[in-house]
MARKOLLO-833068 format. One record per residue: residue number from 0; x, y negated, z negated of N, C-alpha, C in turn. Coordinates in nm, 2 decimals, always signed. Atoms other than C-alpha are relative to their C-alpha. Layout:
% MARKOLLO-833068
<NUM, <X, Y, Z>, <X, Y, Z>, <X, Y, Z>>
...
END
This chain:
% MARKOLLO-833068
<0, <+0.08, +0.12, +0.00>, <+0.00, +0.00, +0.00>, <+0.09, -0.12, +0.00>>
<1, <-0.07, +0.12, -0.01>, <+0.12, -0.35, +0.08>, <-0.02, -0.09, -0.13>>
<2, <+0.01, +0.09, +0.11>, <+0.19, -0.60, -0.20>, <-0.07, -0.13, +0.04>>
<3, <+0.06, +0.12, -0.04>, <+0.05, -0.88, +0.01>, <-0.15, +0.01, +0.00>>
<4, <+0.15, -0.02, +0.00>, <-0.32, -0.95, -0.05>, <-0.07, -0.02, +0.13>>
<5, <+0.08, +0.02, -0.12>, <-0.58, -0.92, +0.22>, <-0.12, -0.09, -0.03>>
<6, <+0.11, +0.10, +0.02>, <-0.88, -1.15, +0.27>, <-0.11, +0.07, -0.07>>
<7, <+0.12, -0.07, +0.07>, <-1.16, -1.07, +0.02>, <-0.13, -0.05, +0.06>>
<8, <+0.14, +0.03, -0.04>, <-1.53, -1.07, +0.10>, <-0.06, -0.09, -0.11>>
<9, <+0.06, +0.08, +0.12>, <-1.61, -1.22, -0.25>, <+0.11, +0.00, -0.11>>
<10, <-0.10, +0.02, +0.11>, <-1.39, -1.35, -0.54>, <-0.08, -0.04, -0.12>>
<11, <+0.07, +0.04, +0.12>, <-1.57, -1.34, -0.87>, <+0.10, -0.07, -0.10>>
<12, <-0.08, +0.07, +0.10>, <-1.44, -1.57, -1.15>, <-0.05, +0.05, -0.13>>
<13, <+0.03, -0.05, +0.13>, <-1.44, -1.41, -1.49>, <+0.05, -0.10, -0.11>>
<14, <-0.03, +0.08, +0.11>, <-1.45, -1.63, -1.80>, <+0.04, +0.09, -0.11>>
<15, <-0.05, -0.09, +0.10>, <-1.24, -1.45, -2.06>, <+0.05, -0.06, -0.13>>
<16, <-0.05, +0.05, +0.13>, <-1.14, -1.49, -2.42>, <+0.15, -0.02, -0.01>>
<17, <-0.15, +0.01, +0.00>, <-0.77, -1.43, -2.37>, <+0.05, +0.05, +0.14>>
<18, <-0.05, -0.03, -0.14>, <-0.62, -1.45, -2.02>, <+0.12, +0.10, +0.00>>
<19, <-0.12, -0.09, +0.01>, <-0.30, -1.27, -2.13>, <-0.04, +0.14, -0.02>>
<20, <+0.05, -0.13, +0.03>, <-0.49, -0.97, -2.26>, <-0.07, +0.05, +0.13>>
<21, <+0.07, -0.04, -0.13>, <-0.70, -0.97, -1.94>, <+0.09, +0.04, +0.11>>
<22, <-0.11, -0.04, -0.09>, <-0.39, -0.97, -1.73>, <+0.06, +0.13, -0.03>>
<23, <-0.06, -0.13, +0.04>, <-0.25, -0.68, -1.93>, <-0.09, +0.11, +0.05>>
<24, <+0.09, -0.11, -0.04>, <-0.57, -0.48, -1.86>, <+0.00, +0.01, +0.15>>
<25, <+0.02, -0.01, -0.14>, <-0.62, -0.57, -1.49>, <+0.13, +0.04, +0.07>>
<26, <-0.13, -0.03, -0.07>, <-0.25, -0.56, -1.39>, <+0.07, +0.12, -0.05>>
<27, <-0.07, -0.11, +0.06>, <-0.11, -0.31, -1.64>, <-0.08, +0.13, +0.02>>
<28, <+0.07, -0.12, +0.00>, <-0.39, -0.06, -1.64>, <-0.07, +0.03, +0.14>>
<29, <+0.07, -0.01, -0.13>, <-0.58, -0.12, -1.31>, <+0.08, -0.01, +0.12>>
<30, <-0.09, +0.00, -0.12>, <-0.29, -0.19, -1.08>, <-0.01, -0.13, +0.08>>
<31, <+0.00, +0.13, -0.07>, <-0.37, -0.55, -0.98>, <+0.13, -0.07, -0.01>>
<32, <-0.12, +0.08, +0.00>, <-0.10, -0.80, -0.90>, <-0.04, -0.15, -0.02>>
<33, <+0.02, +0.14, +0.01>, <-0.08, -1.17, -1.00>, <+0.04, -0.07, +0.13>>
<34, <-0.02, +0.06, -0.13>, <-0.12, -1.36, -0.68>, <+0.03, -0.15, -0.03>>
<35, <-0.02, +0.14, +0.03>, <-0.13, -1.71, -0.84>, <-0.03, -0.02, -0.15>>
<36, <+0.03, +0.02, +0.14>, <-0.12, -1.83, -1.20>, <+0.04, -0.14, -0.05>>
<37, <-0.03, +0.12, +0.07>, <-0.14, -2.15, -1.40>, <-0.01, +0.03, -0.15>>
<38, <+0.00, -0.04, +0.14>, <-0.04, -2.04, -1.75>, <-0.04, -0.11, -0.09>>
<39, <+0.04, +0.11, +0.09>, <-0.08, -2.38, -1.91>, <-0.15, -0.03, +0.00>>
<40, <+0.15, +0.02, -0.01>, <-0.45, -2.38, -1.79>, <-0.07, +0.13, -0.03>>
<41, <+0.07, -0.12, +0.03>, <-0.52, -2.02, -1.88>, <-0.07, +0.06, +0.12>>
<42, <+0.07, -0.04, -0.12>, <-0.59, -1.93, -1.52>, <+0.09, +0.10, +0.08>>
<43, <-0.07, -0.09, -0.09>, <-0.48, -1.63, -1.30>, <-0.09, +0.05, +0.11>>
<44, <+0.07, -0.05, -0.12>, <-0.58, -1.52, -0.95>, <+0.07, +0.13, +0.02>>
<45, <-0.06, -0.13, -0.02>, <-0.52, -1.14, -0.92>, <-0.06, +0.07, +0.12>>
<46, <+0.06, -0.08, -0.12>, <-0.56, -0.90, -0.63>, <+0.06, +0.14, +0.00>>
<47, <-0.04, -0.14, -0.03>, <-0.54, -0.54, -0.53>, <-0.07, +0.03, +0.13>>
<48, <+0.06, -0.02, -0.13>, <-0.59, -0.49, -0.16>, <-0.10, -0.11, +0.03>>
<49, <+0.10, +0.10, -0.03>, <-0.91, -0.67, -0.07>, <-0.08, -0.04, -0.12>>
<50, <+0.07, +0.03, +0.12>, <-1.03, -0.68, -0.43>, <+0.08, -0.12, -0.07>>
<51, <-0.06, +0.12, +0.06>, <-0.96, -1.03, -0.57>, <-0.09, -0.05, -0.12>>
<52, <+0.07, +0.04, +0.12>, <-1.05, -1.17, -0.91>, <+0.07, -0.13, -0.06>>
<53, <-0.06, +0.11, +0.07>, <-1.00, -1.51, -1.08>, <-0.04, +0.02, -0.15>>
<54, <+0.01, -0.01, +0.15>, <-0.95, -1.50, -1.46>, <+0.02, -0.14, -0.05>>
<55, <-0.01, +0.13, +0.07>, <-1.01, -1.82, -1.66>, <-0.03, +0.01, -0.14>>
<56, <+0.02, -0.01, +0.14>, <-0.97, -1.85, -2.03>, <-0.09, -0.10, -0.05>>
<57, <+0.10, +0.09, +0.06>, <-1.26, -2.00, -2.22>, <+0.07, -0.10, -0.09>>
<58, <-0.05, +0.10, +0.08>, <-1.18, -2.33, -2.38>, <+0.14, -0.06, +0.04>>
<59, <-0.13, +0.05, -0.05>, <-0.86, -2.39, -2.18>, <-0.02, -0.05, +0.15>>
<60, <+0.01, +0.04, -0.13>, <-0.82, -2.59, -1.86>, <-0.14, -0.05, +0.04>>
<61, <+0.13, +0.04, -0.05>, <-1.13, -2.64, -1.65>, <-0.11, +0.07, -0.07>>
<62, <+0.10, -0.07, +0.08>, <-1.31, -2.38, -1.86>, <-0.04, -0.07, -0.13>>
<63, <+0.04, +0.08, +0.12>, <-1.31, -2.63, -2.15>, <-0.11, -0.09, +0.03>>
<64, <+0.10, +0.10, -0.04>, <-1.54, -2.85, -1.95>, <-0.13, +0.06, +0.04>>
<65, <+0.12, -0.07, -0.04>, <-1.81, -2.59, -1.88>, <-0.11, -0.03, -0.11>>
<66, <+0.11, +0.03, +0.09>, <-2.15, -2.69, -2.02>, <-0.12, +0.09, +0.04>>
<67, <+0.12, -0.07, -0.03>, <-2.50, -2.56, -2.02>, <-0.05, -0.04, +0.14>>
<68, <+0.06, +0.02, -0.14>, <-2.67, -2.52, -1.68>, <-0.15, -0.03, -0.02>>
END
C-alpha cells in the first residue's frame, strides 16, 4: 500500500477529548498516517488509503469556538 493519501469521498471531522490519545488509537492501532497536524491547535488530519478523518480536540483551537446550533 502507498503511504500517499488518495482522494476521499467524504472526510468526517471528529471532536475528541484528547487528540494525542485519538492519534494513538487511529494511527497506532488502526494503521492511519498523520497527513497534516497543528499540534498547538489540537488538530490532526489522518488518512489510510481513501479513508480520511479530521480529529479536533474539544476546547482547543477552533473547537473552542463551537457553540449551540
